[in-house]
C-alpha positions in Angstrom: 0.2 0.1 0.0 1.3 3.6 -1.2 1.0 5.6 2.1 1.5 9.2 2.0 2.2 11.1 5.2 2.2 14.9 5.8 1.1 17.5 8.9 1.3 20.8 9.5 4.3 21.4 12.1 7.1 20.8 9.7 8.7 17.5 8.5 11.3 18.2 11.2 8.4 17.3 13.9 8.2 14.3 16.5 5.1 13.6 15.8 5.4 12.6 12.2 8.9 10.7 12.9 7.1 8.6 15.4 3.4 8.0 13.4 5.8 7.0 10.0 7.5 4.6 12.3 4.2 2.3 12.7 2.8 3.2 9.6 5.9 1.5 7.7 4.2 -1.9 9.2 1.1 -1.6 7.0 2.5 0.0 3.8 5.4 1.8 1.6 5.6 5.6 3.4 6.4 8.5 1.3 6.8 11.5 3.5 5.7 15.1 1.7 5.4 18.0 4.5 5.8 21.6 4.9 9.8 22.6 5.5 8.3 24.5 8.6 5.8 25.3 10.7 2.5 25.8 8.9 -0.2 25.1 11.9 -3.6 27.2 11.5 -3.4 27.7 8.1 -6.6 25.9 7.5 -7.0 24.7 3.6 -4.8 27.5 2.1 -3.0 26.7 -0.8 -0.2 28.6 -3.0 -1.1 30.3 -6.3 0.8 33.6 -6.4 4.1 32.6 -6.1 6.3 29.1 -7.1 6.7 26.1 -4.5 10.0 24.7 -3.9 10.6 21.3 -3.3 13.7 19.5 -1.5 15.0 16.3 -0.5 15.0 16.4 4.1 17.2 14.4 6.3 16.8 12.9 9.8 20.2 11.4 11.8 22.1 11.9 7.9 19.2 9.4 6.4 16.9 10.5 3.4 13.3 10.9 5.2 11.1 12.7 3.1 10.4 16.1 0.8 9.9 19.2 2.2 7.8 22.3 0.4 7.9 25.8 0.6 3.9 25.7 0.8 1.2 24.8 3.0 0.3 21.4 4.1 -2.5 21.3 1.3 -0.1 22.1 -1.4 2.1 18.9 0.2 -0.8 16.8 -0.9 -1.0 18.4 -4.2 2.5 18.1 -4.8 2.8 14.4 -3.4 0.3 13.0 -6.2 0.4 15.0 -8.6 4.7 15.3 -8.8 6.4 13.4 -6.2 4.9 9.8 -6.0 4.9 8.2 -9.1 1.9 6.0 -8.2 -1.2 7.4 -6.7 -1.8 7.3 -2.7 -4.0 4.6 -1.5 -3.8 6.7 1.5 -3.3 9.7 3.0 -2.3 10.2 6.8 -1.7 13.8 7.8 -0.1 14.1 11.2 0.7 13.2 13.9 -0.2 17.2 15.4 1.2 17.8 18.5 -2.3 19.5 20.1 -5.4 18.4 19.5 -7.8 19.5 16.3 -11.1 19.0 17.5 -14.2 21.6 18.3 -14.1 24.5 15.7 -10.1 24.1 15.8 -10.6 21.8 12.8 -11.6 25.0 10.4 -8.4 26.7 11.4 -6.7 23.4 11.2 -3.5 22.6 8.8 -3.7 19.0 9.8 -7.2 18.3 9.4 -6.9 20.5 6.2 -4.2 18.3 4.3 -6.7 15.2 5.3 -9.2 17.1 3.9 -7.5 17.8 0.6 -6.6 13.7 -0.1 -10.4 13.6 -0.1 -10.9 15.9 -2.3 -8.5 14.1 -4.6 -11.0 10.9 -3.5 -7.9 9.4 -1.5 -8.9 7.9 1.7 -7.4 10.2 4.4 -6.8 10.1 8.2 -6.1 13.4 10.3 -4.3 12.1 13.9 -3.5 14.3 16.5 -2.4 14.1 20.0 -3.2 16.2 23.4 0.0 17.8 24.7 -1.5 19.5 27.6 -0.1 16.9 29.9 1.9 13.3 29.8 2.5 12.8 26.0 3.5 9.3 24.3 4.2 9.5 21.2 5.3 6.2 20.6 2.1 4.7 22.1 -0.3 7.7 20.1 1.6 6.2 16.8 0.6 2.5 17.8 -3.2 3.3 18.7 -2.8 5.7 14.9 -2.1 2.4 13.3 -4.8 0.5 14.8 -7.1 2.9 13.4 -6.1 3.3 10.2 -5.8 -0.6 9.7 -9.8 -0.5 10.5 -9.8 2.6 8.4 -8.5 0.4 4.9 -10.2 -2.8 6.1 -13.8 -1.0 6.1 -13.1 2.0 3.9 -14.2 5.3 3.7 -17.3 7.2 2.0 -16.5 9.5 -0.6 -16.3 13.0 0.6 -14.8 12.1 4.1 -12.0 11.5 6.4 -11.4 10.8 9.8 -10.2 13.0 12.3 -8.6 10.8 14.9 -7.5 12.7 18.4 -5.6 10.9 21.2 -5.7 12.3 25.2 -2.6 13.5 27.0 -2.5 10.4 29.5 -0.4 7.6 30.4 -1.1 4.2 28.4 -2.7 2.3 31.1 -5.0 5.5 31.8 -6.5 5.3 28.5 -10.0 4.7 28.9 -10.9 3.4 25.2 -12.4 4.6 22.1 -15.1 6.9 21.6 -16.5 7.7 18.3 -17.6 11.3 18.7 -19.4 14.2 17.0 -17.2 17.9 16.3 -18.0 20.0 19.0 -19.8 23.2 17.9 -19.2 25.4 21.0 -17.0 28.5 20.6 -13.8 29.7 22.2 -13.3 32.9 24.5 -10.8 34.8 22.4 -9.4 38.2 22.2 -6.7 40.5 20.9 -3.6 41.9 23.1 -2.5 45.4 21.7 1.4 45.9 22.3 3.9 48.5 21.4 6.9 47.8 19.7 10.2 49.7 20.3 9.6 52.2 17.8 6.2 53.0 19.6 4.1 51.6 16.5 1.1 49.7 17.6 0.5 45.8 16.6 -1.8 43.1 17.8 -1.1 39.7 18.9 -4.3 36.9 18.9 -4.6 35.5 22.2 -5.4 32.1 22.1 -9.2 30.9 22.9 -10.0 30.0 26.5 -12.8 26.8 25.9 -16.4 27.8 27.4 -17.1 25.6 30.1 -19.9 23.9 28.9 -20.0 20.0 29.0 -21.0 18.5 25.7 -21.6 14.9 26.2 -21.1 13.0 22.7 -18.2 15.3 21.2 -14.6 14.6 20.4 -13.9 17.8 22.8 -15.7 15.6 26.1 -14.0 12.7 24.6 -10.4 13.6 25.0 -11.1 15.1 28.5 -12.1 12.1 29.9 -9.1 10.0 28.5 -10.7 8.8 25.3 -9.7 8.4 21.8 -11.8 10.3 19.6 -12.4 9.4 16.4 -14.8 11.9 14.6 -15.8 11.2 10.8 -15.9 14.6 8.8 -17.4 15.4 5.4 -15.8 18.3 3.5 -19.3 19.2 1.4 -20.3 21.7 3.9 -24.1 22.1 2.5 -26.4 22.5 5.5 -29.0 20.0 4.0 -31.6 20.4 6.4 -31.8 24.2 5.8 -31.8 23.7 2.0 -34.8 21.5 2.5 -36.6 24.2 4.4 -35.5 27.3 1.8 -38.3 26.2 -0.7 -40.9 27.7 2.0 -39.2 31.2 1.7 -40.9 33.7 -0.6 -38.5 34.3 -3.1 -41.0 35.7 -5.5 -39.8 39.5 -5.0 -36.3 38.6 -4.8 -37.1 37.2 -8.2 -39.1 40.1 -9.6 -36.3 42.7 -8.2 -33.7 40.7 -10.2 -35.9 41.1 -13.2 -36.7 44.9 -12.8 -32.5 45.3 -12.3 -32.0 42.7 -15.4 -34.5 45.5 -17.4 -33.0 48.4 -16.5 -29.6 47.2 -17.3 -30.3 46.1 -20.6 -32.2 49.8 -21.9 
């Protein structure tokens, strides 16, 4: 099996090195990752300037390909340029820090997995909480075993799997929870500061989680010591609202469109 491994922490991050070892027990792994950290870039792509590509080495051994762009760029480059055979699986991670709740929307880790899914490749995002005890070796084993299930059972089109591992010792992990994405927000702020020249600049301050318990969510599962597995879709259509929109009064809007069109045509 051809596996593409990427991340958003950068090609030399400890998380990608750890999961690379266990994924090699499943298939042939090709690492294509950002040359530097690209956390929080979401699904950005590079189109206004060129991408650069170079070989990266870890402990004097070839490790993979470093790309000057975003995680999504890495998946595109791997599938279209670097890999001789199209990858059969995309794994993004292992990210140092969970990607749960609304952070899924900001995450470069999850975005790389979404890009793989867009290209029609089964894709998985893997993250680990680093707020407490962090065991990357064991987390990589957990991720490997879950990924084996993904390979065995396959994923529907337009979907991906988001895995988040709690920050506890091996014996304290309680098991697996199949979860939904938490939708509660965070209390965020902007810190206004002064530079040495007296000019004002601003620093976005990380959000404090709103303390509202939501059972069945990714956040709650990780907090309770469970591995969270959340299926995600890149189709953002609200299908329930789409069905109800038919009951709205669109006649007036259509009439205004026709009137404006008539004016423009004169």
